[in-house]
N, C-alpha and C positions, 0 to 999 in steps of 0.2 A: 365355857371357858376351860382348857385342859388342865393339865396336874402343871404341865411346866411352863403355861401362863400364868395359873396363880400362884406360886412357885418364882417368880421375875416380877411379878405386879408387889406382892408381898417384900423382896427385898428392895423394892423400889422405894416403899414409902420409909424404909430402915436404913437404907445409904443413899441417898439422893445423888444426882448426878449422871451426866448421860455415857452410858456405856451398854456392851452387848448382853443385856441381861437374861434374854431367852439362849443365847447362843450358851452364856456361863453354866446356865441352869440345866440345857438338854446335854450338856457335855459331860457335865459331874455326875446327872441319871448314867448315860453311858456309861462309865468307871474308867480307870486309866488306864489309856490304850495298851502302859507298857506291862500289863498286868495278862490274865489269860482268859477277859467275856468275849462273848462273839464280837465285838468291833474292838480288838486286841492288835496291834500290830502285827505280833505271831500268827495267829488266827486267820486273819486276812492274807496272811502270807502264803500258810499251807494251803486255803481253801483257790488263790490263786493257781498255785501252781500244780492245783488237782482239778483246775477248771471246775471247780466246785459252786454251785449258786449258795449265797450267802443268806441260807433258811433262816438259822438262828438270828442273826444281825436284824432281818427282817423282821420276827416275830417278837425280839426285845421292841422294836421301835413300834410297831403295831403295840403292843402292852401300853408303851408309852404315848400311846394315841396321836404320832406322828399324821396322823392319816385325815385326821378332824382338819388339819392346817390346810390340804390338797381341796378342801370345802365350804365354799363363802357361806359367813355367819348367818345369811339371809337363808340357807336350805339345812340351816344346824349344824353347820362345822365350826371351827374355829378359826376361818383364814377371815382376819377384816382387814389387813393392809399388808401389801406385800414384800414390802421390807422386813415385816418377821420372816415369811416365807425364805426371801434369800437367805436372812441368819440360820435358819435351821439346815438347809440346802448347803450353805458353807461350811457349818458345821462338822455334818456327816460326810463331807466330801474331805474335808482336813482329816480325815481318820482312813477313811475307803472309797475310792470313785466308783466301784463296782457296785457296792452297795446303796452307796445314793443316788446313781444313776438305774440301779433296780427298782428300788422303792418310790423314787420318787416318780417312775413313770407312769404310777396311776394318775398324778395330777395331767400329765400331757394326756394320756388316753381322754380324762373328764374335762377339761378345759373347753371344749369346743361345745361342749352341752351350755357349760357357766354362758357362754358367751352365747350362744342361741337365744337365752333367756326362754327357753321351754320349760317353763314352772314348772310341770308336770312330770314331766322325762327328769328334771334336774333333782326334782324331791326323790325321785324312786331313784335315782342315779346317785346322790349322795347319802341314802342309808347304806346303801351299799357298801361306797367306800367307807364309810363311818364302821360299818360294821368290818372292816380289813378288808373285802373283795379287792384284789388287784384289776385294775384297766388298761388297756393297750389301745394305741390307736394304729390303725391299719390304713399306711397310705401308699407305703413305697410295696413297687411291682419288680421281679426281677429282670427285665428289660428295657425299664422305664425311667428308674432311679429318679430323681426332684422332678422329672416331667409328667406333672400328675393330671393333665390335660392327656395326655395321652393312657390312661389304666385303663385296662381291659377287664377287670373285676366287674362283672354286670351284677342289677340288682331289677330283675324283670318284674315290671307292676303287674301283680292280680289282683284280683276283687278282695283279698281279704289281706294283702300287704304286698309281700314281694320274695321273690325266689332267689336267692343269690349263689352266684356261679362263679370260680375263678379263683386265681390266687395273689396273695399276698409278702412277702419275703422281708427279711430283713427287719423283722418287727418284734421289738424288745419286748416280753414279756407275752409273747404271743401262744406260747404253750402252757405257762403257768396260770397266766390271767383267765380268770372267770368272762369278763369283759371284754368286748373289742369294741369301739368307734370304728368303723370304717367307711372309706372315702368309695361309692362305688358308679359308675356309670347306671343311670336311670332314664336316659334317652339314648336312642342308636345313635342320634346325631351326635352325643359329646357335646365339646365347647363347653364355656364359662356357665351357663345353665342345662348342661346335659349332666352335672353330678351329683347325690347329694350322700348326707353322712345317717348313717345308720346305726345306733346302739347294739350291738348282735350280744344276746347273752347264751353263752356255749350251752350251758344246762340244759337252756329251753330248747335246744333244737335234738330233732330228732336221731337217733343212730346211723351211721352211714353216710349224713349229709356233710359233716365236715373231718377233716384230718387235721391236726396238727405237722409240721414240717420237721426235718432234723435241725438240732442247733447248730450254728456255722461257727465253726472254731477263727475265732479273733485273735489279735495281736494284743490287745488291751481288753481291760474287763473280762476274762477271759470266763470267770465265773456266769456273766449273765445270760442270761435266757434270749440270748437272740437266734429268732429262729422263725418262723413263718406261718401260714395256716391257710388251707385250700378248702373252697366250699364245693358241692354237689349240688347244685337246685334244692341248696337251704333254708327251709322255708322260716320268715318273721313276721310279725303282724306290722301293721299302717302303726301301732304306737309306736314302735322302734326307730321313727323316722325322726332325724334330729334338727329342730326348725322346721321349714317349708321345703318343699322338693325344687333341687337345681338351684339349692344355696349352699352347699356344701365347700365348693371350693372357697367361696367368699368367707363363708364360716373359719375353714382353716387356714384363711392367710392370716385372719384375724385373729384365731388365736395363739400362732405362730409368734404374731407378736412380742406377747404375754409370754409365752416359754421362752423366747429368744433372750428376754431383758431377762429374764431368770436363770439363764445359763451360764453369767458372768457367777454366779455363787459356786459353781460346780470348779471352774478356773480358780476362784480368789482361795478355795478349802487347798486348792493343788499346789499352789503358789506359796502357802503357808506353811504346807508339809517341807516342800522341798527346800523351802531357805532355812528353816528351823535345821532340816538335815546337813544340808552343808556350812550353818554356822555351828551348828557342835561338832561336826568334823574340824574344823580349820580351828577351835580353838582348842580341841585336843590333841592335835598331830602337830607332830614334830617333823622338821623338815630343814636338812643344812642348816641344822643346829639353831634353828628356830622354830617356833609356833607358826605352822600356817597362816595364820590370821595376821600376824606379825607383817606377812608379806603384800607388798605395794599394792599389787596387781590382785591379790586376793581381797583386798581389804576393799577396793574399790566397784570389784565385779560384787561384793556382797552389799556394799550401799547403794550403787545404782542400782541391783535387780530389787532392792527395799522401797526406793524410790518407784521403780514401775508397778509394784505392787498395790504401793498408795494410791497411785494415778488411776490404775484397775480399780480398786476398791469405789474411789469417788465416782468414778464414771459408772460402776454398777450399783451404785444406792440411788444418783440420780435415775439411773434409765428404771427400778424397780415405781420409785415414788411417782415419776412420769407416768406409770400406768395408770395412776389414780388422776394427774393434775393437768395432763398434757396427752388426753390419748390418742386426738385427731392429730395427733405427730409422732406416732407412737411407730408408723411405717420408718420411719427415719432412724428414731431414737434405737428402737430393736435392731436395726441392721449393723447401726454403728457398734453397738454395744457385742453384739453375737460375731461379729468380723472381729473388731480389735484387741477384745480380752482375750479370748483363746488364743489371738495369735501373738499379742506380746508374753503371755505366759508359756507356750511354749518356748521361746524367746532366752524367757529366765531360767525357764528347766535347763534350754540347750547351755546356757551359758555356767549353771551352778552346777554343771556335768564334770567342766572343766575343773573346777574347786574339788571335786570329790577323787577324780583319776579315774583308777580302774575300780574302785568299790560303787560307783554310780551306775556298774555293767554288771559287777555279780550279785549272784540270786542268792546267797546263803553265808557270805562270809565280814557282810557288814549289817547291823540293823536289818536284819532279816529279810536283805537284799530291797528293802523298800524304793528306794530311789527309780530302780529300772523299771519295779513296777510301776510307781507312780509315773514315770514320763510313758508307760506306754498305755497307760489306761489315760492318762490328758489329749492325745493326739484325737480320742474319738469326740473330743468334743465340739474341734472345729469342723466337723462331719455333720452331727446331727441338727436336728431341727433346720436345714438349709446350710450348705457349707458357704465356704469363704468366697469362692467366687458366687455364689447364689448370692449374698448379702451384700458385694460390691456393686454386682448388676442390679438389686433395687434400689443401691443409693443414685446409679447413673440414670438409671429409669427418671429419677426425680427430678435431672440437673437444674432445667428448664424452671422450672417453680422455684427449687430450692436458690438458683440465681435470683431468680425474677425480686423475690420474699425478704434479699436478704439486705440490712439485718430485721429479722420478725420483732417486733416491740410492739404486740398491741392488747400482752396481755395484762392483768394487774399487777400490782405489785406482793399481792398475796397469794396470788397465785405460783408467781418466782419462789416467794420464801418457801411456800408450801414441798416444792419440789426442792429446792437447796438445802434448807434446815431441819434438820435431827429430827427436833422439838416441837414441829408443829402437826396438827392434827392432820389427819389426809383425807381426803371426801371419797365415798365407798365408790368402788369400781362403777364405770358406768358404759356398759358393754354398745351400748349404740351409738355410742363416742366414738369408738374403732372406726378408723377409715384406711383405705386401701392406698390414699395419696392424705402427704402432707399440703395441704392445699393454700397453706397461708406460710408454709415454710417453716425451721427450725426456730423454735424462741429459745430452747437453751444454747443453740450457738447464738443465737441473735443477742446473747447477752454479753458475747463476749468484748467488743469494740468497749461500751462503755463501760463495763468492769476492770480496764485496762488503764482507763484515764481514771475512773473515780483508785485505782489502785496506785497509780502513778501521783496524786494527791495527798493519799497518803502517806506513800512516803519523803514527799517534800518536809511531813512532821516526824515522821519514823526511818531514817537515815538506814535503819537493817532490811526495811523492807526495799530498797532502789533496785538490787539485782533480780530480784521477782517482776518487779514490774515493768523492768527493763524487755526481761524474756515476754512479758505479758503483752506489751506491745509489738513486738515483733511477729507474735503470731496472732495478733489483731490484724496487723499488715499484711501476713500471709493468707490471713482465711481472705479477706477482700481481694486478694489477688487469684486465688483460688476460685472464688464465686466469677471472677471476670472468665476464667477459662471453661467453668463448667457452662457458662453463657453461651459461649461459642461453640462448646461438643456440639457436635452433630450426630446422629445414627449415623451407622455403616450395614451395608447386608451382612445379617445375619446377627446382630446385634450392636453393641458400645463398642469404640475404638479401645486398643490398650492403652492410648493415655488416657481415656477415663478413668481406666480404673488407676490408674496414678493419681490421678485426682481425687477418686472415692476413698484412697488411702489417707491423702492428705487432708480430706474434710472430718475423716474420724477421725483424726490426731486433733485438729484444731477444735472439735466437739469435745473430746477428753480435755484440750486446754480450758473449755468453758465450762465443763463440769467441776474440775480441780479449784479455778477462780471462784466460782459460784459457792462451795462448800465451805472455802476458808470464809471468805467474804459473811456467810450465815452463819457460822457455827462458830465464829474465834474468839467470841465474848464468852459462848458456853464452856469454854475447854480450855480456858485461860490456864486454871489450876488442876492438878491431879494428874495423875500417873502418863499421859499422854503429853502435858503440857507442854514438853520441852519441845517438841514436834510443829506445836503450833504458834508458841513466842518468836517473836521476830522472822513471822513466815518460812519458817525451815522449812516443814516438807513443802510448803507451796513453790520453792524455788527450785527445790532438787526436781519436784514431779515436772515444771514448765522446762526446765531443763534438758531432763530426760525426752522429753516431748517436742522440746526443738530437735534435739539430736534425730530421732527419727520422723522428723518432719523432713529437713534433709535428705533422709536416706530415701524418704519416698519422690519426694519433689525437687529435687538439687538447686539452689538458689534460691528458696522461696524466705529466707527469713536475713537474706542480706546477701553482699556480694561475696564471690568464690576466689580463690580458696580462703577455705575457714581453716583460725587456728583450731589445730585438733583437741580435745576437749581435755586428754590426758596433759596437755603441757600448760592449762590455766591455771594458773596459782588460786584463782578465785573458787573453782569449783572443787582442786585437793581441800580445800579448808570448807567447802561444803560438805561434802561426800565426809571427811571425818567424824563433823559433826550428826550426820546423820548415824554412821555406820553405830558410834555412843550412844542415840538412841536405840540401833536394832540389838545390842547387847543388852540394853536395859531393859526390854523385854522381854529378852529370851532368857537374861538371868532373872526374873519378876515372874516366869510360868504365863504370861501374858500373849494374844494374840500379836501379830504383828498388823497392826490397825492405826487408825488416826483415832478410836476410842478403846477405852481401857474394854481388856474382857479376857476373865481370866482362863486357862486350858485347865482340863482333867489331870494333866499330869502335871501340873504345879511348875518349879523350879528344878531347873537339872540337877543331879545329885552330883 
C-alpha cells in the first residue's frame, strides 16, 4: 500500500461516506496548482510553450509512488482495482494532460505483460516499474498507422533468442523510456499468428544496434516524448518474449480493451479543468452591464456541459469496474467508452470556448493561456489507443452478435451490483477471461429496458422522477430500434456501410444511458445526503444526463426517440427549470472547491478567492 492509499484509507475511517478519497489526497500532495510547484498551472504552461518534457512533475509523481499503481498487487504493486487508477489519472489530467500522458504511458507499456500472465516476466518488469523505470509500447509504424498486421519490424528467431530490425514511430517515451514492449513480425508470412511481443531493455542492447528517432513536434502535449526507435539486428534473449510466440496481436488487442476503458480518465480531468475555467470567467466577467453568468445562453451552456460531464463520468466509472466484473464483454464496453467520452469532451470544450471568447485562444493574457493548451492537448485523447473510427468499426464488427443477444440478461444480480455500485467490492482482474468478441452481447446495455421499467414504477410513487422515467423509456425504445437496424446491417466490400457508423454512435449513446441509470439506481441511497445530495435527490442529475443523451441520439440517428420535428430543447420550459437547477449544483461545487462530479471530492486549490 502506498502513502497515498494509506492516507486515503485513514481519512475514510475518520470521515465515513462515499467520496473520491484517493483523488483528494493525491491532489493535496501535489500542492496548490495556483502556486509554483512542478504541477502548477504556471509551470505547465511555461513547459508547454518551450516544448519541454515535464521532468520535475514526473519526478514528483515517482516520489509519491504513483508508478506502483501501474503494477497489479499480485506482482508487488498497488493496483487492486482499476477505478483507483481511473481516479489517479483523472486527478493528474485535471492539472496537466501532458504530464498525465507522459507518466501514465508506463501502464500502457506494461499492461500487455500483465494480460499475458507471464509470471516470471511480470515479476521482473514489476520490479523495474516500481523502481521508476518508464516503459513504452511500440506498435505503430510510419507507413502503417493502426494496421498492426502490416508491421514491418522483424524479430528474426535465432538459437539464443531474436534479432530485431526495423523502425517504430510516434511512440510515447520511446527516447526517455528504458523498456519497450514491442510488437514485431516473427513469421515471414505475417498474419494473426505471425507477430509476437518482446519486452526490450535498451540498457541490455549492444551499442550501435538501436537508435532513437527525433522528437516529433505536435499540436498538443508539446512537451511529451513523442518520438520513435529503430533497430539494426538488435539481439534479445528468448526470455524477452511476452507470452507465447504468435500471440502478440491477441494480447495487444486484449490489453487495449483495458487502456481504452481507462482513457476516459484523461477526458474527465480535461472536462473538469475546462468547465472550471469557463465558470470562473463567466462569474467574474461583466458584459452589457451584467455578469456573463447572468446571460441565459451562457447559463444553459454551463449547465448542459456539466450534465455531459456527469454522464461521461458514469460511463467511465462503469467501464473501469467492468474490467473486473464483465471482462468477456470489454471489447464492446471499451470501444464505446473510448469513442464516446473523448468525443463528448471535445464537444464540451468547443462549447465552453464560446463562453470564454477571445480568452480561449490567448496564450498568456488569461490564466496562463490554460484553455487553449487544454483544448490542444485533449485532441490527442481521441487518437491514441485506437482512434474514433477504429472504435466505431470495432462495434460494427459485432453488430450481429449484439443484436441477436439483446437484451443480455444472463448475469447474476451481484455482478450487476458490482458493475454499477461504487461501494461493492470488485473481483480481481482475470486476464484469461478477456475476449476479442462479446459472444453473449452487452450486459450493461441489456439493463436499459428493465431499468426504464423500474424507474417508471418508482415515478408512480415519486412524481419528481416522472420526466427522467419518460426519457429512460424513450431511450430504451430507441435501443430496441437500433438493434433491429444492427441486425439488418450487412458488410460491404472494404468494411461496414456508412449508416452502420451512425448506428454505432447511437448504440454508444444508449450504452451511456444504461450506465447513468444503473449508477443512479445502485448508489442513490448511499448518496442521499452530503455535499452532492442535491444532484441525487429527485433524480436531478439522472434527468439532466438522459435529456442530453436524447439530444445526442437524435443528432446521431434522427427520429430514433420519437416523431419529427421535435421541439427544440431551448423552448422546453421543463428543461429550462432542469438546467437552472443543474447550474445551481455546478456553482455550489465550484464555490466549495470540489470536483465537478457525482461524488464529493476536494481539490487542492480549494474555493475560489
